[in-house]
C-alpha positions as CSV (number, residue, x, y, z in Angstrom):
1,F,0.0,0.0,0.2
2,A,0.6,3.6,-0.2
3,L,1.3,5.7,2.5
4,Y,0.4,8.9,0.3
5,G,-3.1,10.1,-0.9
6,W,-4.0,12.1,-4.0
7,D,-5.5,15.8,-4.7
8,D,-7.6,15.2,-7.7
9,A,-8.0,19.5,-7.7
10,L,-4.5,19.9,-8.2
11,D,-3.8,16.1,-9.6
12,L,-0.6,15.6,-7.4
13,P,0.2,13.1,-4.3
14,N,-1.3,14.5,-0.8
15,R,-1.0,13.4,2.4
16,W,-2.3,9.5,3.3
17,P,-5.5,9.7,4.4
18,G,-5.2,7.2,7.5
19,W,-4.0,7.9,10.7
20,S,-3.4,4.4,11.6
21,H,-4.0,1.0,10.9
22,W,-4.5,-2.3,13.0
23,P,-4.3,-6.0,12.2
24,M,-7.0,-8.0,13.3
25,W,-8.9,-11.0,12.2
26,G,-6.7,-11.6,9.2
27,R,-7.4,-7.9,8.2
28,V,-5.8,-4.7,7.7
29,Y,-8.2,-1.6,9.6
30,V,-6.7,2.0,9.3
31,G,-8.5,4.6,10.8
32,G,-9.0,8.1,9.2
33,D,-10.8,11.0,9.1
34,G,-13.8,10.3,10.6
35,K,-14.0,6.5,9.4
36,I,-12.5,3.5,9.2
37,S,-11.4,1.7,6.1
38,Q,-9.7,-1.8,5.2
39,F,-6.9,-2.9,3.4
40,T,-7.9,-5.2,0.2
41,T,-5.9,-6.6,-2.5
42,D,-8.4,-6.1,-4.8
43,S,-9.7,-2.2,-4.0
44,Y,-7.2,1.0,-5.7
45,T,-8.8,3.8,-3.9
46,H,-8.7,5.8,-0.3
47,S,-12.2,5.7,1.0
48,G,-13.8,5.7,-2.9
49,G,-10.7,8.5,-4.1
50,R,-8.1,8.3,-6.7
51,Q,-4.5,6.2,-5.7
52,R,-1.9,6.8,-7.5
53,M,0.6,4.5,-8.1
54,L,3.8,5.6,-9.8
55,V,6.7,3.9,-11.2
56,R,10.1,5.1,-11.8
57,T,13.3,3.1,-13.9
58,G,16.5,3.6,-13.4
59,H,18.8,5.8,-15.8
60,L,18.9,3.8,-19.1
61,S,22.3,4.9,-21.3
62,E,23.9,2.1,-22.5
63,Q,23.2,2.2,-25.6
64,G,25.1,5.9,-26.4
65,E,23.3,8.6,-28.6
66,I,20.1,7.1,-29.8
67,R,16.5,8.5,-30.5
68,I,13.4,6.6,-29.9
69,D,10.9,6.4,-32.7
70,N,7.8,4.3,-30.3
71,T,7.4,3.5,-27.1
72,R,4.9,0.5,-26.4
73,L,3.8,-1.1,-23.2
74,R,2.3,-4.7,-22.4
75,L,0.1,-4.7,-19.7
76,H,-2.6,-7.1,-17.9
77,R,-5.7,-5.5,-16.5
78,G,-7.7,-6.7,-14.2
79,V,-10.6,-6.2,-12.5
80,G,-11.7,-2.4,-11.4
81,S,-14.5,-0.4,-10.7
82,N,-16.5,0.2,-14.1
83,E,-17.1,3.4,-13.4
84,V,-14.2,4.6,-15.3
85,D,-12.4,4.3,-17.8
86,P,-8.8,4.1,-16.3
87,T,-5.8,5.9,-17.6
88,I,-1.7,5.2,-17.7
89,S,0.4,7.8,-18.3
90,I,3.9,8.0,-19.2
91,R,6.4,10.5,-19.7
92,C,10.2,10.6,-20.3
93,N,13.9,12.2,-18.8
94,R,16.1,12.8,-21.3
95,D,19.4,13.1,-20.5
96,N,18.4,14.3,-17.0
97,K,17.0,17.6,-18.3
98,G,13.9,16.5,-15.7
99,F,11.2,14.9,-17.0
100,G,8.4,16.1,-20.0
101,R,4.6,15.9,-20.5
102,W,3.1,13.0,-19.8
103,V,1.2,11.3,-22.8
104,R,-2.0,9.4,-21.5
105,K,-3.6,6.1,-23.0
106,G,-7.3,5.0,-21.9
107,L,-7.4,1.0,-20.8
108,G,-10.8,1.0,-21.4
109,K,-13.3,-0.8,-18.8
110,A,-12.8,-4.0,-17.5
111,G,-12.6,-6.9,-19.7
112,D,-10.0,-6.2,-21.9
113,R,-7.2,-8.3,-20.3
114,F,-3.6,-7.9,-22.3
115,M,-2.8,-4.5,-24.2
116,M,0.0,-3.0,-25.7
117,P,-0.8,0.9,-25.2
118,E,1.9,2.6,-27.7
119,F,3.3,6.1,-26.7
120,G,5.1,7.1,-29.5
121,G,8.4,8.7,-29.3
122,F,10.4,10.7,-27.1
123,G,14.0,12.2,-29.1
124,M,17.2,12.5,-29.0
125,G,19.3,11.7,-26.5
126,H,22.5,9.6,-24.6
127,T,20.3,9.1,-21.2
128,W,16.8,7.7,-20.3
129,Q,14.1,7.7,-17.4
130,F,10.9,6.8,-17.7
131,E,7.8,6.9,-15.1
132,F,4.6,5.7,-15.2
133,Q,1.4,6.2,-13.1
134,I,-2.1,4.9,-13.5
135,T,-4.5,7.3,-11.0
136,D,-8.1,5.1,-11.5
137,D,-9.3,2.0,-9.4
138,A,-8.4,-1.3,-11.6
139,A,-5.5,-3.5,-11.6
140,I,-2.4,-3.1,-13.5
141,E,0.1,-4.8,-14.0
142,I,3.1,-3.8,-16.5
143,S,4.9,-6.9,-17.6
144,R,7.1,-5.3,-20.7
145,M,8.6,-2.3,-22.4
146,E,9.2,-1.9,-25.8
147,V,11.2,1.0,-27.4
148,L,11.6,1.2,-30.9
149,V,15.5,2.7,-31.5
150,T,17.4,4.6,-34.0
151,Q,21.1,4.6,-33.4
152,I,22.5,8.0,-33.6
153,G,26.2,7.7,-32.7
154,R,28.6,5.8,-30.4
């Protein structure tokens, strides 16, 4: 579980909404602002509010200067809420100059289990770092990332 919440108005991480947790009867309960919630393995929200999943890669630099022409992920989408169409976002930190804009792709409603969304190119550089984020109530497993590269120099 993540120890932070999500601010929908600012679209940024926020303070975790729990103040305490307690394991009891094989379950884990969390005391929050005027409520008690339960941790489960099939819900990806905080009391109905959004909870972001963020993955950041290490710096990738073993190929010298390259141009990334296309990027795609192999995803397994599990069952989540059918109330929203979840999205996955990716952004790139090229040559350690800071992360660029998020590129978002919709994942559809529950049922489309194996997907390979394409996110396009990310330009030229020597070192690369990627972030992926999911902010909706859905189980998402990223099993592979593929990039189509053109070697520029060495």
